N, C-alpha and C positions, 0 to 999 in steps of 0.2 A: 769524315764526310768529304766526298769528292767535290771539287770546285773547278771552275773554268775561268781562264783569263784570256781575253782577246788582245793581241798586240798587232800593231801595224807599223811597218817600216819599209821605206823604199818601194811603196806600192804593193807590198806583200802583207797579207793578213794571215795570222796563224792563231788557232785556238789551242791553248795549252791546258791540259787537264792535270789536276793534282792526283795524288794517291789517296787512299782512304783516310790518311791522317791529315790531309790538307797540304802536303808538301808537293811542290812542283819540281820536275827534273829540268834544271837549267840547260842540260845538254839538248833537250828538245827544242829550246829557243835557238841555241847555237846552230843546230842542224836545220831547223825550219827556215832560217834566214840565210843559210850558207855563209856564215860569218868567217872571217879569217882566223887562222890559228892563234894570233895574238889576242883574240877576244874569246878564247875558250874559257868555260866557267872555272877551270882550275886556276887560271891566271888571276881572275877576279877574286876567287875564293881565298887565294893566298894573301891578297891585299886586304880583304875584308874580314878575315878570320877572327881577329881579336874582337871586333865590334859585334858581329852577328852571332858567332858561336856563343858568346856570353849570354845573349838573349834567347838561345835555342831556336833561332830563326833559320839556321843553316846547318846542314850536316852532310857528310859524304859517306857513301857506301862503296866498299870494295867488292870485287867479284869479277866474273868474266866480263861484264860490262859495267865499269865503275860509273857511279852517279853522283852528282852534286844536287842535293835536294834543298829546297828553300820554301819558306812560307810566302804568302802573297806580297808582303812588304818587301821581302828580299828579292822577289821576282822583279819588281819595279826598280829596285836599286841596281840589279844586274843589267836590266834593259837600259837604264840611264847611263851606266858605265859603258855599255857597248856603243850607244849612240844617243847623245842628248836629245835628238829630234824624235825619238821613239814616241808615237802617239798612243795614248792609253785610252 
């Protein structure tokens, strides 16, 4: 079931939509807010891998356009890592 999450940061509001399984592409957040390379989802994923992969809240997909997919809890965890002032 598709879901949507609205995030606001630095005066920019973005509506992020999940896939049919309820996973959100964290790269959409990274691109929407034009975040620096240091805040790329891959960097966060490497830090959080042990915690979130164990609970099946985070997965990565390889391909022509690699994706980091996350459930809604992990979306907020990523947003908080990017900037603690993210408004939910």
